[in-house]
C-alpha positions as CSV (number, residue, x, y, z in Angstrom):
1,M,135.0,58.9,102.3
2,S,135.8,62.3,102.0
3,H,133.7,65.3,103.1
4,D,134.0,65.9,99.1
5,E,133.0,62.8,98.0
6,E,130.1,62.7,101.0
7,L,128.2,65.2,99.3
8,S,128.6,64.2,95.8
9,A,127.1,61.3,96.8
10,E,124.2,62.9,98.6
11,R,122.4,63.5,95.5
12,L,119.1,65.2,96.8
13,V,117.4,64.9,93.8
14,K,118.0,62.0,91.0
15,E,118.9,63.1,87.8
16,D,116.2,64.0,85.9
17,E,113.6,63.0,88.7
18,W,111.6,65.7,90.7
19,N,111.1,64.5,94.0
20,V,111.1,67.7,96.0
21,K,108.0,68.6,97.8
22,F,107.1,72.0,99.8
23,R,105.7,72.4,103.3
24,K,104.2,75.7,104.7
25,V,106.3,77.2,107.4
26,D,103.1,77.8,109.5
27,T,105.5,80.3,112.0
28,S,105.9,82.5,109.2
29,L,102.3,83.6,108.9
30,N,102.5,84.9,112.4
31,G,104.4,85.6,115.9
32,N,107.8,87.4,115.9
33,F,108.2,86.5,112.5
34,K,105.3,88.4,111.2
35,Q,106.4,91.6,113.7
36,H,109.8,91.5,111.9
37,F,109.0,90.5,108.3
38,P,105.4,92.3,108.0
39,N,104.9,92.3,104.5
40,C,105.7,88.5,104.0
41,A,103.3,87.4,106.2
42,E,100.5,87.1,104.0
43,H,101.9,84.3,101.9
44,G,104.2,83.4,104.5
45,F,107.1,81.1,103.3
46,V,107.8,77.3,102.3
47,T,111.3,74.9,102.9
48,S,111.9,72.2,100.6
49,E,111.9,68.6,101.5
50,P,114.4,67.1,101.0
51,G,116.8,70.2,101.1
52,G,115.3,73.0,103.9
53,F,115.4,75.3,101.1
54,F,113.4,78.3,102.3
55,L,111.7,80.8,99.8
56,M,108.0,82.8,99.3
57,D,105.1,80.5,98.8
58,E,104.9,81.1,95.5
59,Y,108.2,80.2,94.1
60,S,107.3,76.4,94.8
61,R,104.0,76.3,92.3
62,H,106.9,76.7,89.9
63,A,109.8,74.8,91.3
64,E,109.6,71.8,89.0
65,K,109.2,74.2,85.9
66,L,112.4,76.0,87.1
67,F,114.3,72.6,87.6
68,R,113.4,71.7,84.2
69,F,114.7,74.5,82.4
70,K,117.3,73.4,80.1
71,P,120.7,75.3,79.8
72,R,122.4,75.7,76.5
73,S,126.1,73.9,75.8
74,D,127.3,78.1,75.2
75,D,125.7,79.3,78.3
76,V,127.5,80.9,81.0
77,W,125.6,80.8,84.6
78,V,126.2,83.1,87.4
79,V,125.5,81.0,90.4
80,T,125.6,82.4,93.8
81,F,123.8,82.8,97.3
82,P,122.4,86.1,97.7
83,R,125.2,89.1,98.7
84,C,128.4,87.4,97.3
85,G,128.9,89.6,94.8
86,T,126.7,88.6,92.5
87,T,125.8,91.5,90.1
88,W,129.3,92.3,90.2
89,M,130.3,88.7,88.4
90,Q,127.1,89.2,86.0
91,E,128.7,92.3,84.8
92,L,132.2,90.9,84.5
93,V,130.9,87.7,82.9
94,W,129.0,89.3,80.3
95,M,131.6,91.8,79.7
96,I,134.1,89.5,79.1
97,M,131.4,87.3,76.9
98,N,130.1,90.5,74.8
99,D,134.0,91.5,73.6
100,C,133.6,94.6,76.6
101,D,131.2,96.3,74.5
102,K,130.1,99.1,76.5
103,I,127.2,100.8,74.5
104,K,125.3,97.2,74.5
105,A,126.1,97.2,78.4
106,K,123.9,100.4,78.7
107,A,120.8,98.2,78.5
108,P,119.6,97.4,82.3
109,L,121.7,94.5,83.4
110,A,118.8,92.6,84.6
111,V,117.6,92.4,81.3
112,R,120.9,91.4,79.5
113,S,121.6,89.0,82.0
114,P,118.5,87.4,83.6
115,F,117.8,86.3,87.1
116,L,116.1,82.8,86.4
117,E,113.8,82.6,89.3
118,L,112.8,86.3,89.7
119,P,109.3,86.0,88.3
120,Y,108.9,83.0,90.0
121,M,109.0,84.1,93.2
122,L,106.4,86.8,94.7
123,P,102.8,86.9,93.5
124,L,101.6,89.2,91.0
125,H,99.8,91.4,93.6
126,A,102.9,91.7,94.9
127,T,105.2,93.7,92.6
128,A,104.8,96.7,91.2
129,P,103.4,96.3,87.6
130,E,106.7,98.0,86.2
131,I,109.0,95.9,88.2
132,R,107.2,92.9,86.8
133,N,107.1,94.4,82.8
134,M,111.0,94.5,83.4
135,M,111.3,91.0,84.5
136,V,112.3,88.0,82.3
137,T,110.6,85.2,82.3
138,L,111.6,81.5,81.1
139,E,109.9,81.9,77.7
140,M,111.6,84.9,77.1
141,I,114.6,83.5,78.0
142,E,114.5,80.6,75.8
143,E,114.1,83.3,72.6
144,M,117.5,84.9,73.8
145,P,120.4,84.7,71.6
146,S,123.1,82.9,72.4
147,P,125.6,82.8,74.5
148,R,123.3,83.5,77.6
149,I,124.0,85.0,80.7
150,I,122.1,83.8,83.6
151,K,122.0,84.4,87.1
152,S,120.2,82.1,90.3
153,H,120.5,82.1,93.6
154,L,118.9,78.4,93.2
155,P,121.4,76.0,95.5
156,F,122.4,73.1,92.4
157,Y,120.2,69.9,93.5
158,L,117.3,72.5,92.7
159,L,118.8,73.9,89.0
160,H,118.5,71.4,86.2
161,P,120.3,68.2,86.9
162,K,122.6,68.7,83.6
163,L,124.1,72.3,84.3
164,L,127.5,72.0,85.0
165,D,127.7,68.7,82.5
166,T,125.8,71.3,80.1
167,C,127.6,74.9,79.9
168,K,130.3,76.6,82.6
169,V,128.9,78.1,85.7
170,V,131.0,80.6,87.8
171,Y,130.0,80.2,91.6
172,V,130.8,83.1,94.0
173,A,131.2,82.9,97.8
174,R,131.8,85.5,100.6
175,N,132.4,85.2,104.1
176,P,128.9,85.0,105.8
177,K,129.5,88.1,108.5
178,D,129.8,90.1,105.4
179,V,126.9,88.1,103.8
180,I,124.5,88.8,107.2
181,V,125.6,92.7,107.1
182,S,124.9,93.1,102.9
183,F,120.9,90.5,103.3
184,F,120.3,92.8,106.6
185,Y,120.2,95.7,104.4
186,H,118.9,94.7,101.4
187,H,115.3,93.2,103.4
188,R,115.6,96.9,104.2
189,L,115.7,98.1,101.0
190,F,113.1,96.2,99.2
191,D,109.7,96.6,100.6
192,F,108.4,92.8,99.5
193,H,110.6,91.8,102.2
194,Y,111.1,94.3,104.3
195,F,112.9,93.9,107.7
196,D,111.8,95.3,110.6
197,G,114.3,94.3,113.2
198,D,118.1,95.2,114.1
199,V,121.3,93.6,112.2
200,E,121.3,90.8,115.3
201,Q,118.2,90.1,114.7
202,F,118.4,89.2,111.6
203,A,121.6,87.3,111.9
204,Q,119.9,84.8,114.2
205,Y,117.0,84.2,111.8
206,F,120.5,83.8,108.9
207,M,122.1,81.3,110.9
208,D,118.4,79.4,111.6
209,G,118.0,79.1,108.1
210,E,114.6,81.5,107.9
211,V,115.7,84.1,104.8
212,M,115.3,83.6,101.6
213,F,117.5,81.5,99.8
214,S,118.6,80.2,102.7
215,P,120.4,78.2,104.5
216,F,123.8,79.4,103.8
217,F,126.1,76.7,104.4
218,P,124.4,73.8,102.1
219,H,124.5,76.2,99.3
220,I,128.4,76.7,99.7
221,L,129.4,73.5,100.5
222,D,127.3,71.7,97.7
223,A,129.4,74.3,95.0
224,W,132.5,73.6,96.6
225,S,132.1,69.6,96.7
226,K,131.7,70.5,92.7
227,R,134.7,73.0,92.6
228,H,136.7,70.9,90.8
229,H,134.3,69.8,87.7
230,P,135.8,71.4,84.3
231,N,132.6,73.7,83.9
232,M,132.8,75.1,87.6
233,L,134.7,77.8,88.1
234,F,134.8,78.4,92.2
235,L,135.7,81.8,93.1
236,F,135.5,83.8,96.2
237,Y,134.8,87.6,96.5
238,E,137.0,88.4,98.7
239,D,139.7,87.3,96.3
240,L,138.1,90.0,93.6
241,K,138.3,92.7,96.0
242,K,142.2,91.6,96.7
243,D,142.9,91.5,92.8
244,L,140.4,92.2,90.8
245,R,142.1,91.8,87.7
246,G,144.2,89.0,88.4
247,E,140.4,87.4,89.1
248,I,139.3,88.7,85.8
249,E,142.0,87.2,83.8
250,K,141.2,84.1,85.8
251,I,137.3,84.1,84.5
252,A,138.8,85.1,80.9
253,K,140.7,81.8,80.5
254,F,138.0,79.7,82.2
255,L,135.6,81.3,79.9
256,G,138.0,80.6,76.7
257,K,138.3,84.6,76.2
258,S,141.1,86.3,75.7
259,L,141.3,90.3,76.6
260,T,143.8,93.0,75.1
261,E,146.0,95.0,77.8
262,E,143.4,97.8,76.7
263,Q,139.9,95.7,77.7
264,L,141.5,94.5,81.0
265,T,142.5,98.3,82.4
266,D,139.6,99.4,81.2
267,L,136.9,96.7,82.4
268,R,139.3,96.8,86.1
269,E,138.1,100.5,86.3
270,H,134.6,99.9,84.9
271,L,134.1,97.4,87.8
272,R,135.7,99.4,90.6
273,F,133.3,99.6,93.1
274,D,133.0,103.3,93.0
275,N,132.6,103.2,89.6
276,F,130.2,99.8,89.6
277,A,128.0,101.6,92.5
278,K,127.0,104.9,90.1
279,N,126.1,102.6,87.1
280,E,122.7,103.3,86.3
281,S,122.7,100.1,84.2
282,V,123.2,97.9,86.7
283,N,122.8,99.7,90.9
284,M,119.0,99.5,90.4
285,E,118.3,103.3,91.5
286,P,116.2,104.1,88.4
287,A,113.5,101.4,90.3
288,K,113.4,104.1,93.4
289,Q,110.7,105.7,90.9
290,F,108.3,103.0,91.3
291,G,107.5,103.1,95.3
292,R,108.8,99.8,96.6
293,F,112.3,100.7,97.3
294,N,113.1,102.5,100.5
295,P,114.8,105.8,98.6
296,D,117.6,106.0,101.6
297,G,119.4,102.7,100.5
298,H,120.7,101.3,97.7
299,F,121.1,98.3,95.5
300,I,124.8,98.2,95.3
301,R,126.3,99.3,98.7
302,K,129.9,99.2,100.6
303,G,131.2,95.8,99.4
304,K,133.6,96.1,102.1
305,T,135.1,93.3,103.3
306,G,135.1,93.1,106.9
307,D,132.1,95.5,107.8
308,W,131.2,93.1,109.7
309,K,132.5,94.8,112.4
310,N,131.2,97.7,112.8
311,H,127.9,95.8,113.2
312,F,128.2,92.8,115.6
313,S,128.3,93.1,119.4
314,P,131.8,90.5,120.5
315,E,128.5,88.3,122.1
316,M,126.9,88.0,118.7
317,N,130.2,87.7,116.6
318,K,130.8,84.6,119.1
319,R,127.7,82.9,118.4
320,I,128.5,83.7,114.4
321,D,132.0,82.0,114.8
322,E,130.6,79.2,116.5
323,W,128.1,78.7,114.3
324,I,130.6,78.7,110.9
325,E,132.6,76.0,113.1
326,T,130.1,74.2,113.8
327,N,129.2,74.0,109.8
328,L,132.4,73.7,108.6
329,N,133.1,70.5,110.8
330,G,134.5,67.9,108.3
331,C,135.3,70.5,105.8
332,A,138.7,71.8,107.5
333,D,139.8,72.9,103.2
334,L,137.3,74.9,103.2
335,K,138.0,78.7,104.7
336,F,136.7,82.2,105.0
337,V,138.8,85.7,104.5
338,T,137.0,87.9,107.1
339,Q,138.8,90.9,106.4
340,L,141.4,92.2,104.5
341,E,144.6,94.8,104.5
342,V,143.8,96.1,101.2
343,Q,141.3,95.9,99.1
344,D,139.8,97.4,95.9
């Protein structure tokens, strides 16, 4: 049996049956974890059984409700592990599905393309009222007109079991070295999951599956096993960096949309990273006024492939290489690009 067939056969959740349990991670309430994640220690984390999915305790109280949220046939879902180009892809997909309407695109992306699980991750007291008021609940998503563009970082087994059979899903993967660096800065940006340590300490938590939405490889490998499904488009962040226009054309074709030459040119320019970082509808800079973001950080950061080389010692890089090799054992057809000669 091939690696893909093994993954397909190993369904963690039987169709339409919710059999996931959650276990409190006691070590997330004290010791080194409390020191490094001081603002998370109050409520702690849980892991799912099966699957080992790691998220704040609040999520476990809503997990079945999120699992049972029904997709529509004309939905487009953007599913990724965090910091794999999710926001970039959301904007790209929304623009294609909305005839590249730059006027409507001035509305916050979080409203145009809701983050499915966000309102169900944090306790009420941990979120500024102004930010919570911007969150789109499941009930609000139900009322949205079609086509809906929905974002999720949840692994497939915690999403509706008919998701792929019902609607189109765009999945974006990124090389884990750059994901670690980007997720480290992400944790330094938001006070509710602030990380008080260095990037190599964070990398160890990441490899141990002890950061939000981890473990990384089961998330990626499950999606990879589904890449041949007709409703699935599996993409690599590095391909977007290498040939943004070509990837836009590929995505438009997958979504059944035809863009004019002018639209293709304008959309590529709209999504070019230095322009994207300045776009207030996506970069979350306005949210800094609520005092829950580090004023020195940025939600849309560098976006560069290969930035990991500026952060890891040779010893840490070797440990990460060994971790990658171990987790890709038996999956020789999945390769990550960790640096590019030329990128957008």
